[in-house]
C-alpha positions in Angstrom: 108.4 38.9 81.0 105.2 38.0 82.8 103.3 40.6 80.7 104.7 39.0 77.5 103.6 35.6 78.5 100.2 36.9 79.5 99.7 38.6 76.1 100.7 35.3 74.4 98.2 33.4 76.5 95.5 36.0 75.7 96.0 35.1 72.0 96.2 31.4 72.7 93.2 31.0 75.1 91.1 34.1 74.7 87.6 34.0 73.2 84.4 35.7 74.1 81.5 37.5 72.5 83.4 40.7 73.0 87.0 39.8 72.2 89.0 38.9 69.2 87.5 35.7 67.7 89.3 32.4 68.4 92.0 31.6 65.9 93.7 28.2 66.8 97.2 27.6 65.6 98.4 24.2 64.3 99.5 22.9 67.8 96.2 24.0 69.4 94.2 22.2 66.7 96.1 19.0 67.5 95.4 19.4 71.2 91.7 20.0 70.4 91.7 16.7 68.4 93.1 14.9 71.4 90.3 16.4 73.6 87.8 15.4 70.9 88.9 11.8 71.5 88.2 11.9 75.2 84.6 11.3 76.4 84.9 12.0 80.1 84.0 14.9 82.3 84.7 16.3 85.8 83.0 19.1 87.7 84.7 21.1 90.3 82.3 22.7 92.9 82.7 25.5 95.4 81.0 28.6 96.7 82.6 31.7 95.1 84.7 33.0 92.4 88.3 32.4 93.5 87.5 29.3 95.4 88.3 27.1 92.5 91.6 25.2 92.3 92.9 26.3 88.9 95.8 23.8 89.0 93.3 20.9 89.0 91.0 22.5 86.4 93.9 23.1 84.1 95.4 19.7 84.8 92.2 17.8 83.9 91.5 20.0 80.9 94.9 20.2 79.4 96.7 17.1 80.5 93.9 14.5 80.9 91.8 16.2 78.1 88.6 15.8 80.1 85.7 18.2 79.8 86.2 20.2 83.0 83.8 22.6 84.6 83.7 24.8 87.6 80.3 25.3 89.3 80.5 28.4 91.5 77.4 28.4 93.7 77.5 32.3 93.8 78.8 35.0 91.5 80.7 36.7 94.4 78.3 39.5 94.8 78.9 40.0 98.5 82.7 40.7 98.4 84.8 43.8 98.2 86.1 45.4 95.0 89.8 46.3 94.7 89.5 47.8 91.2 86.5 50.1 91.3 83.3 51.2 93.2 81.0 48.4 92.0 79.4 46.3 94.7 76.6 43.8 95.0 75.0 42.9 91.7 77.5 45.0 89.7 80.4 43.3 91.4 78.8 39.9 90.6 78.9 40.8 86.9 82.6 41.7 87.1 83.4 38.4 88.9 81.3 36.4 86.5 83.4 37.8 83.7 86.7 37.3 85.6 85.7 33.6 86.0 85.0 33.3 82.3 88.4 34.9 81.5 90.0 32.5 83.9 88.3 29.5 82.1 89.5 30.8 78.7 93.1 30.4 80.1 92.8 27.1 82.0 90.5 25.4 79.5 87.5 24.8 81.8 83.8 25.7 81.5 81.9 27.9 83.9 78.6 27.3 85.6 76.6 29.0 88.4 73.5 28.5 90.6 71.0 31.3 91.4 72.5 31.8 94.9 73.5 35.3 95.9 76.7 35.9 97.9 75.0 38.0 100.5 78.1 38.3 102.7 80.1 36.2 105.1 78.2 33.5 107.0 79.5 31.6 110.0 77.5 28.4 109.5 76.2 26.5 106.6 72.8 26.6 108.2 72.7 30.4 107.9 73.8 30.2 104.3 71.1 27.6 103.4 68.5 29.6 105.2 69.1 32.7 103.1 69.6 30.9 99.8 66.8 28.4 100.2 68.2 25.0 100.5 65.8 23.3 98.1 66.2 25.9 95.4 70.0 25.7 95.3 69.9 21.9 95.7 67.6 22.0 92.6 70.2 24.1 90.7 73.0 21.7 91.5 70.9 18.7 90.5 70.1 20.6 87.2 73.8 21.2 86.7 74.6 17.5 87.2 71.8 16.4 84.8 72.9 18.8 82.1 76.7 18.9 82.4 76.7 15.1 83.3 80.1 14.9 85.1 81.5 11.4 85.7 83.4 12.8 88.7 82.5 15.6 91.1 85.2 17.3 93.2 84.2 19.5 96.1 86.6 22.3 97.1 85.4 22.2 100.7 84.8 19.7 103.4 81.1 19.0 104.3 82.1 18.0 107.8 83.4 21.4 108.9 80.3 23.3 110.0 81.2 26.4 111.9 85.0 26.1 111.1 85.0 28.1 107.9 82.9 30.4 105.8 79.4 28.9 106.1 78.8 29.2 102.3 81.9 27.1 101.8 80.6 24.2 103.9 77.1 24.6 102.5 78.4 24.2 98.9 79.9 20.8 99.9 76.8 19.7 101.8 74.6 20.6 98.8 77.0 18.7 96.4 76.6 15.5 98.4 72.9 15.8 98.4 72.7 16.5 94.7 75.1 13.5 94.0 72.4 11.2 95.3 69.4 13.0 93.8 70.5 13.6 90.2 69.6 10.0 89.3 66.2 10.1 91.1 63.3 10.8 88.8 61.1 11.9 91.7 63.6 14.6 92.6 62.8 17.9 90.9 60.8 16.1 88.2 59.9 19.4 86.4 63.5 19.4 85.1 62.9 16.2 83.2 61.0 18.1 80.6 64.3 19.5 79.4 66.8 16.9 80.4 67.1 13.4 81.9 68.3 11.8 85.2 72.0 11.2 85.5 74.2 9.3 87.9 77.7 10.6 88.5 80.3 7.8 89.2 82.2 9.3 92.1 82.6 12.2 94.5 85.8 13.6 96.1 86.9 16.3 98.4 90.0 18.3 97.2 91.9 18.1 100.5 95.3 19.5 101.4 97.5 20.1 104.5 95.6 23.4 104.9 92.5 21.5 106.0 94.6 19.6 108.6 96.2 22.7 110.1 99.7 21.8 109.3 102.0 19.6 107.1 102.8 17.5 110.2 99.1 16.6 110.9 98.5 15.9 107.2 101.5 13.5 107.1 99.8 11.5 110.0 96.5 11.3 108.1 95.2 8.0 106.7 95.5 8.4 103.0 94.2 4.9 102.0 91.2 6.5 100.3 93.1 9.4 98.7 94.0 9.9 95.1 97.0 12.0 94.4 98.3 13.6 91.2 101.4 15.6 90.3 99.8 18.6 88.6 103.1 20.3 88.0 103.4 18.9 84.5 105.0 20.9 81.7 103.3 21.4 78.3 106.0 21.8 75.6 103.2 22.8 73.1 102.4 25.8 75.3 105.9 26.6 76.7 104.3 26.7 80.2 103.9 24.4 83.2 100.5 23.6 84.5 101.0 25.7 87.6 102.0 28.7 85.4 98.8 28.4 83.5 96.9 28.0 86.7 98.5 31.2 88.1 97.6 33.2 85.0 94.0 31.9 85.3 93.8 32.9 89.0 95.3 36.3 88.2 92.1 37.1 86.3 90.4 37.6 89.7 91.6 41.2 89.7 88.7 42.6 91.6 89.9 40.5 94.5 93.6 41.3 94.1 94.5 37.7 93.5 97.4 38.2 91.1 99.4 34.9 91.3 103.0 34.0 90.4 103.4 30.8 88.5 105.7 28.0 89.7 107.5 25.0 88.1 108.2 21.5 89.3 106.2 19.0 91.3 102.8 20.0 92.6 100.9 17.3 94.3 97.1 17.5 94.7 95.0 15.2 96.9 91.4 14.0 96.4 89.7 12.3 99.3 87.0 9.8 98.2 83.6 10.6 99.6 80.9 8.6 97.6 80.4 6.4 94.6 82.8 3.8 93.1 86.3 4.0 94.3 88.8 3.7 91.4 90.9 0.6 91.4 93.9 2.6 90.0 94.4 5.4 92.5 96.5 7.3 90.0 93.6 7.5 87.5 90.6 9.6 88.3 88.6 7.9 85.5 89.7 4.3 86.2 86.8 2.0 85.4 85.0 4.6 83.3 85.0 4.2 79.5 86.2 7.6 78.2 86.7 6.4 74.6 84.2 6.7 71.7 83.1 3.1 72.6 81.2 4.9 75.4 78.4 5.8 73.0 76.4 3.6 70.7 77.9 3.5 67.2 80.8 5.5 68.5 83.5 2.9 67.7 83.8 3.9 64.0 84.1 7.6 65.0 86.9 6.7 67.4 88.8 4.8 64.7 88.6 7.7 62.3 89.6 10.3 64.8 92.5 8.1 66.1 93.8 8.0 62.6 93.4 11.8 62.3 95.4 12.3 65.5 98.1 9.8 64.5 98.6 11.2 61.0 98.0 14.9 61.7 100.2 17.2 59.6 101.3 20.1 61.7 102.3 22.0 58.5 99.0 21.4 56.8 96.1 20.9 59.2 93.7 21.0 56.3 94.9 17.6 55.2 92.8 16.2 58.0 89.6 17.8 56.7 88.2 14.8 54.7 88.4 12.5 57.8 87.2 15.2 60.1 84.2 15.8 57.9 83.5 12.0 57.8 83.6 11.9 61.6 81.3 14.9 61.8 78.7 13.2 59.6 78.7 10.1 61.9 78.5 12.3 65.0 75.3 13.8 63.7 73.7 10.3 63.7 74.5 9.5 67.3 71.5 8.7 69.5 73.3 10.0 72.6 72.0 13.6 72.5 74.4 14.8 75.2 77.7 13.6 73.6 76.3 14.5 70.1 75.9 18.1 71.1 79.2 18.4 72.9 81.3 16.7 70.2 79.5 18.4 67.3 80.5 21.8 68.8 84.1 20.6 69.3 84.6 19.1 65.9 83.1 22.1 64.1 85.6 24.3 65.8 88.4 22.0 64.7 87.1 21.8 61.1 86.9 25.6 61.0 90.4 26.0 62.4 92.0 23.3 60.2 90.5 25.0 57.1 91.6 28.5 58.3 87.9 29.3 57.9 87.1 32.8 59.2 83.5 33.9 59.4 82.3 37.2 60.8 79.2 39.3 61.1 80.0 42.9 62.1 77.3 45.4 62.8 78.1 49.0 61.8 76.7 50.3 65.1 77.4 49.1 68.6 73.7 48.9 69.5 70.2 49.0 68.1 66.7 49.5 69.5 63.7 47.3 68.9 62.3 47.6 65.3 65.5 49.4 64.2 67.2 48.4 61.0 70.9 48.6 60.4 73.7 47.3 58.2 75.8 44.2 59.0 79.1 43.5 57.2 79.6 39.8 56.5 83.0 38.2 55.8 84.1 34.7 54.9 87.5 33.4 53.9 89.0 29.9 53.4 92.7 29.8 54.0 93.4 26.3 52.7 93.2 24.3 49.5 90.1 22.4 50.7 86.9 22.4 48.6 84.8 24.9 50.5 81.8 26.9 49.4 79.5 29.4 51.2 76.0 28.2 50.7 74.0 30.8 52.8 74.1 33.3 55.6 71.1 33.9 57.7 70.7 36.4 60.5 68.8 35.7 63.7 66.3 37.3 64.4 65.3 35.5 61.1 64.7 38.5 58.8 67.7 38.5 56.5 69.1 35.7 54.4 71.7 35.6 51.6 72.4 32.6 49.4 75.6 33.3 47.6 76.5 29.7 46.8 80.0 31.0 46.3 83.1 28.8 46.1 85.6 30.1 48.6 89.0 30.0 46.9 92.2 29.8 49.0 92.8 33.2 50.7 90.2 35.0 48.6 87.8 37.0 50.9 84.1 37.0 50.3 82.4 40.2 51.7 78.8 41.3 51.5 76.5 43.7 53.3 73.0 42.8 54.6 70.3 44.5 56.6 69.3 43.4 60.1 66.0 44.5 61.6 65.6 44.0 65.3 62.1 42.7 66.2 60.1 43.8 69.2 60.5 40.4 70.9 64.3 40.6 71.3 64.9 41.6 74.9 67.2 44.4 76.0 70.9 43.6 76.7 71.2 42.7 80.4 72.3 39.8 82.6 69.5 37.3 82.6 69.6 36.8 86.4 69.0 40.5 87.0 65.9 40.9 84.8 63.6 40.1 87.7 63.9 41.2 91.3 65.1 38.4 93.5 65.3 37.9 97.3 68.2 38.5 99.6 69.8 35.2 98.9 68.3 34.1 95.5 68.1 35.5 92.0 64.8 34.9 90.2 65.2 33.2 86.9 62.0 32.2 85.1 63.5 30.2 82.2 64.8 26.8 83.4 67.3 26.4 80.6 69.1 29.6 81.6 69.7 28.5 85.1 73.4 27.8 85.6 74.6 29.5 82.5 77.3 32.2 83.0 75.5 34.5 80.6 72.6 34.3 78.3 73.1 33.0 74.7 73.5 35.6 72.1 70.1 36.9 70.8 71.5 38.2 67.5 73.6 35.7 65.6 74.7 34.9 62.0 74.4 31.4 60.7 76.9 30.5 58.0 76.0 27.4 56.1 79.2 26.1 54.5 79.8 23.1 52.3 83.1 21.3 53.1 84.0 18.2 51.1 80.4 17.9 50.0 79.0 18.1 53.5 76.9 21.1 54.6 77.9 22.4 58.1 76.3 25.2 60.0 78.5 27.6 61.8 77.1 30.2 64.2 78.8 33.4 65.0 77.5 36.3 67.2 76.9 39.6 65.5 79.6 41.8 67.0 80.7 45.4 66.8 84.3 46.2 66.2 86.3 49.4 65.7 89.9 50.6 65.6 91.3 52.2 68.8 94.4 54.3 68.3 96.1 52.6 71.2 94.6 49.1 71.4 94.0 48.6 67.6 91.2 46.3 66.6 88.6 46.1 69.4 85.6 43.8 69.6 82.5 44.6 71.6 79.2 42.8 72.0 76.4 44.1 69.8 73.7 45.3 72.1 69.9 45.7 72.1 69.0 48.8 74.1 65.8 50.8 74.8 65.1 53.8 72.6 65.5 56.1 75.6 67.2 55.7 79.0 67.3 57.7 82.1 69.5 58.0 85.2 70.0 60.0 88.4 73.4 61.4 89.0 73.3 60.1 92.6 72.0 56.8 93.8 71.3 58.2 97.2 70.4 61.8 98.0 70.7 62.9 101.5 68.7 65.9 102.7 70.4 67.0 105.9 68.1 69.9 106.2 64.5 70.6 105.3 65.4 72.8 102.4 64.7 71.9 98.7 67.3 70.5 96.4 67.5 70.6 92.6 67.8 67.0 91.4 69.1 66.5 87.8 67.7 63.6 85.8 69.7 62.7 82.6 67.8 61.3 79.6 69.7 59.7 76.8 68.4 58.9 73.3 69.0 55.4 72.0 67.8 56.5 68.5 67.4 59.7 66.5 64.5 62.1 67.0 63.1 60.9 70.4 60.6 63.0 72.3 58.2 62.4 75.2 57.4 63.3 78.7 59.0 62.6 82.1 57.6 62.4 85.6 58.9 61.2 88.9 57.1 58.7 91.1 57.1 59.8 94.7 54.7 59.8 97.7 52.8 62.5 99.5 55.5 63.3 102.0 57.9 64.6 99.4 57.1 67.5 97.0 58.3 67.1 93.4 58.1 70.0 90.9 57.3 70.0 88.1 54.9 67.1 88.2 55.6 66.4 84.5 57.8 68.0 81.7 58.6 67.3 78.1 61.9 66.5 76.4 63.1 66.3 72.9 66.5 64.8 71.6 67.6 64.9 68.0 70.5 62.5 67.8 71.2 59.0 69.1 73.6 59.1 72.0 72.8 62.7 72.9 71.5 63.5 76.4 69.4 66.2 78.0 69.2 67.1 81.7 65.9 67.8 83.3 65.9 69.4 86.7 63.3 68.7 89.4 62.9 70.6 92.6 62.5 68.1 95.5 61.3 69.3 98.9 61.6 66.8 101.8 59.3 66.5 104.8 60.2 68.0 108.1 60.8 64.7 109.9 63.2 61.9 109.0 61.9 59.9 106.1 63.1 57.9 103.1 61.6 56.9 99.7 62.7 55.4 96.4 62.2 57.9 93.6 61.6 56.4 90.1 61.3 58.1 86.7 58.7 57.4 84.1 59.5 58.3 80.5 56.5 58.2 78.1 57.4 57.9 74.4 54.7 57.2 71.8 52.4 55.8 74.4 55.0 53.4 75.9 56.7 53.8 79.3 60.4 53.4 79.9 62.3 53.7 83.2 65.6 51.9 82.5 69.1 53.1 83.2 71.9 51.8 81.0 75.0 50.9 83.0 78.3 50.0 81.4 81.2 48.2 83.2 84.4 48.6 81.3 87.7 47.1 82.5 90.6 46.0 80.3 90.7 42.5 81.6 87.1 41.6 80.9 84.7 42.3 78.0 82.6 45.5 78.1 79.4 44.7 80.1 76.1 46.6 79.5 73.0 46.2 81.5 69.6 47.8 81.6 68.2 48.2 85.2 65.4 50.2 86.7 66.5 53.8 87.3 66.0 55.0 90.8 67.5 57.0 93.6 66.9 56.8 97.3 65.9 60.0 99.0 66.7 60.3 102.7 65.6 63.1 104.9 68.1 62.9 107.7 68.0 64.5 111.1 71.7 65.1 111.4 74.1 67.7 112.8 77.8 68.0 112.2 80.9 69.9 113.2 83.8 70.7 111.0 83.8 71.2 107.2 86.9 70.0 105.5 87.8 66.3 105.2 90.9 64.8 103.7 90.3 61.3 102.2 92.9 58.7 101.3 91.3 56.2 98.9 91.5 52.5 99.8 90.1 49.5 98.0 87.1 51.3 96.5 84.1 52.8 98.2 81.8 55.8 97.9 82.5 57.3 101.4 83.8 60.6 99.9 80.7 61.2 97.8 78.6 60.2 100.7 80.3 62.7 103.0 79.8 65.4 100.4 76.1 64.6 100.5 75.8 65.7 104.1 77.7 69.0 103.5 81.4 68.2 104.0 84.0 69.4 101.6 86.1 66.3 100.8 89.6 66.5 99.3 91.1 63.3 97.9 94.8 63.0 99.0 97.8 61.4 97.4 99.1 59.3 100.3 102.7 59.6 99.1 102.7 63.3 99.3 101.0 64.0 102.7 102.8 65.7 105.6 101.6 66.8 109.0 101.7 70.4 107.7 99.7 69.6 104.5 97.0 67.9 106.7 96.7 70.7 109.2 93.8 72.4 107.4 91.5 69.3 107.7 89.0 68.7 110.4 89.5 65.0 109.9 91.5 62.6 107.7 89.7 59.4 106.7 91.3 56.4 105.3 89.4 54.2 102.9 88.7 50.5 103.5 91.9 48.4 103.4 94.0 51.5 102.7 96.9 50.0 104.8 96.6 46.8 102.6 96.5 48.5 99.2 98.1 52.0 99.3 101.9 51.7 99.0 102.2 55.4 99.5 101.3 55.0 103.2 104.4 52.9 103.9 106.4 55.8 105.0 103.7 58.3 105.9 102.5 56.9 109.2 104.6 59.4 111.2 103.0 62.3 109.3 99.5 61.0 110.1 100.2 60.5 113.8 101.9 63.9 114.0 98.7 65.4 112.5 96.7 63.7 115.3 99.2 64.7 118.0 98.7 68.3 116.8 94.9 68.1 117.3 93.6 66.4 114.2 91.3 63.4 113.9 92.2 60.3 111.9 89.6 57.7 111.1 90.9 54.3 109.9 88.3 52.0 108.3 88.8 48.2 108.3 91.9 46.5 107.2 93.0 42.8 107.2 96.1 41.9 109.2 97.7 40.1 106.3 99.7 42.3 104.0 99.8 45.6 105.9 102.2 48.1 104.4 103.1 49.4 107.9 104.2 47.7 111.1 101.6 49.4 113.1 98.5 51.3 111.9 97.7 52.9 115.3 99.7 55.0 117.9 99.1 52.2 120.4 98.9 48.5 120.3 96.1 47.2 118.2 95.6 43.6 117.0 93.3 43.1 114.0 91.5 39.8 114.1 89.0 38.0 111.8 86.1 38.8 114.2 83.1 40.0 112.4 79.3 40.4 112.9 77.5 39.1 109.9 73.9 39.6 111.1 72.9 43.0 110.0 70.2 43.2 112.7 72.5 42.0 115.5 71.9 43.9 118.8 74.3 46.8 119.3 75.1 47.6 122.9 76.7 50.8 124.2 79.8 50.2 126.2 80.5 53.9 126.7 77.0 55.5 126.7 78.4 58.9 127.8 81.2 59.0 125.3 81.1 62.1 123.0 81.0 59.9 119.9 77.6 58.6 120.9 76.2 62.0 122.0 77.6 64.9 120.0 76.5 66.5 117.8 73.9 63.6 117.3 72.4 61.6 120.1 72.9 58.0 118.9 70.3 55.5 120.0 69.5 51.9 119.1 67.2 53.2 116.4 70.3 54.3 114.5 71.2 50.7 113.9 67.9 49.8 112.2 67.8 49.1 108.5 71.5 48.1 108.1 72.4 45.9 105.2 74.5 42.7 104.8 76.5 42.9 108.0 77.4 45.1 111.0 81.1 45.0 110.4 84.3 42.9 109.8 87.9 42.4 110.9 87.4 43.9 114.3 90.4 44.1 116.6 90.3 41.6 119.4 92.9 43.2 121.6 94.1 46.7 122.1 96.0 49.0 124.4 94.2 50.6 127.4 94.5 54.0 125.7 91.6 52.8 123.4 88.0 53.1 124.5 85.7 50.5 123.0 82.4 52.2 122.3 80.1 49.5 121.0 79.6 45.8 121.6 77.8 43.4 119.2 77.8 39.7 118.2 76.0 37.2 116.1 73.7 34.7 117.7 75.3 32.1 120.0 78.6 34.0 119.9 80.6 35.9 122.5 80.4 39.7 122.4 82.7 41.5 120.0 83.8 44.8 121.5 86.3 46.0 118.9 84.0 47.5 116.2 84.7 51.1 117.2 87.8 52.1 119.1 88.7 55.7 120.1 91.9 56.9 121.6 93.2 60.3 122.6 96.7 60.9 121.2 98.3 64.2 121.9 95.7 66.9 121.3 93.7 64.8 118.7 91.9 61.6 118.3 92.7 58.3 116.5 89.7 56.2 115.6 89.7 52.6 114.2 86.5 51.1 113.0 85.5 47.8 111.4 81.9 48.9 111.0 80.9 48.5 107.3 80.1 52.1 106.6 81.2 51.3 103.0 78.1 49.2 102.6 75.7 51.4 104.6 76.4 54.7 102.8 75.4 53.5 99.3 72.2 52.3 100.8 71.4 55.6 102.5 71.3 54.1 106.0 70.5 57.1 108.3 72.2 55.9 111.4 75.4 55.2 109.7 75.6 58.8 108.5 74.8 60.1 112.0 77.4 58.0 113.7 80.1 58.9 111.1 79.3 62.6 111.5 80.0 62.2 115.3 83.3 60.5 114.6 84.4 63.4 112.4 83.1 65.9 114.9 84.9 64.5 118.0 87.0 67.1 119.8 85.5 70.0 118.0 
């Protein structure tokens, strides 16, 4: 049943550049008219994707009809990925699209800052240090000046430094600072070239019993400055309660495993007043704020017309409202208030289009093109009403193709035409705008001020349909898309993309040389157009020998690839470099790799990034050959172990037995395997029997909530939330003579240099005496954490639990992480 409801909602709410175009039904048009008549806005603000309260966002958008936005300070780049191997920037892209999918369901809009989620922080001071406080404060001020919210709602409490994720608290601290600076013309004055100062009316904190520790403590709290709302309202027009919509919205966060079950009935939300003007009516967030058309100069007449449209709306014939809607549209174009003119023009054009059953589409015959390439675009226009509508012109942007049919669009008679589109050389390649320049650890670099805050860049290739409705010319913009028929999914829409004429990639992002012998490194070159030829060389340094120095390639057909092999010889001593390719075609150099991210719940994402691989000459020894691996929540540990010479077999957890495991030197469980792999529920005895018989089991980090087994270890082990977030934190050896630190590799403090993002997470904080704690570490001003690596003898074998973030270190080619893991595998051999 839930799947049926979800599919219905996809049809009701879904619209993106890469999905089926929005087609509002009669009830949705009426809801849009109600929203058109509300001139108020609220901005919800937090740190990450999934922090937002979807109940409140849906409530304000669908019940109050306010323009509602969610400003996520980061794109969630630093988290884990439960659906695939993507981490860091690629995970940020997935979570960006999951947020957009969520907003299509709950009716909100999505904003961001340039801040990078670089991992868990324990204090807001640490978060602000890495982000750059002034830079992110500037971004939030920019968001307030451009979105212009009457009300700001913080998800987190600015008074809780050190009590929660530092980025959470930092988001609230920055919000309060921006609330007071947005109106100040001396604050970030460079922004005023593109916008103007703005003063929000009030600021709240979305509190709840959770922030008080218990329902009992919350009951005792002074609520005289609280607003409270029952957000459990039911929408007959949607057949869903507000919490049901909110649950569907939250369930879009699939990469975090946040599937949510909807509820019905009363759902009280609380807002604690922080700054600004306190509303006299505590049941009305907008009390004292004019949210009618009287808010803008010359808006009264528009309000009267649209009130009449709403009152006399014909659900059986929405097009009957077109004359009045067009009249209101004309008046909106004359408004002096640029902000509301822009917002309400967009809204009313969508309503006019839907009321007329007007369908406009520009569909490219190919999914992509290269600069200077010319291709065919299929145009379609249809009027599915009795309204007087004619198609005046269609113009493609880049501005190189224009048709002027001046064709009357009769009811349900399709107009179709073909035109040619030539991509100019100035149109940039398809790629997320925030990744086009290399940023810092905590901040993306974005050169264009107007792009800051946008979830994605505006479409660079669009079709402008000029349509005359009831004598008024109205311009409708549609992205040029690509669509095809899938035998299973049916009609599928994808973004039309601008790609380089040639791309290149390495098969491996990290290449480990465990010995001083040469390796053949394949480099894959793919043509973005027909008949592409040129030369390729690899940039290296004097320590590494690359042969040949340069070689030629030739590809006949677009989409075809060739593989060029290079012989790489490492130096004798431990070393590492970044190897980059250079393709030379017709005198121009290219070095971009095309990456596609394709999941069913988000649009296809394509990006062009610098192609590179990290070469690591590693002084490493190992014992054992065969590893069994049980996948967890997504990592590249198996591929990494293969790089240093192990044979890795991926295992079906539901089918393992002590006998089937007996041929492995070690069995490794992926991150959060005991949280995510149901097949382990009844297989713990088999794993422990394998250990008892002389095997080694290595369990990587899990969280203590949602374990599929009662106990993950043969002895008592309590997983906590202890973590060490400082990747350069001192590592102390508690058991310096333990084999895991000495054989076959002698581990020293140097092995913990160059680590990324964190040392580890979810360390046990208590354990049975059978476990030996090997390492101790802690963040600054904290007590030592000794549970990062625990080793126990069990029977003839060894059971190892580790919260060390090997899943982050291996993709970055951190030498010490490989050496330590090899010792873990080798223990007892």
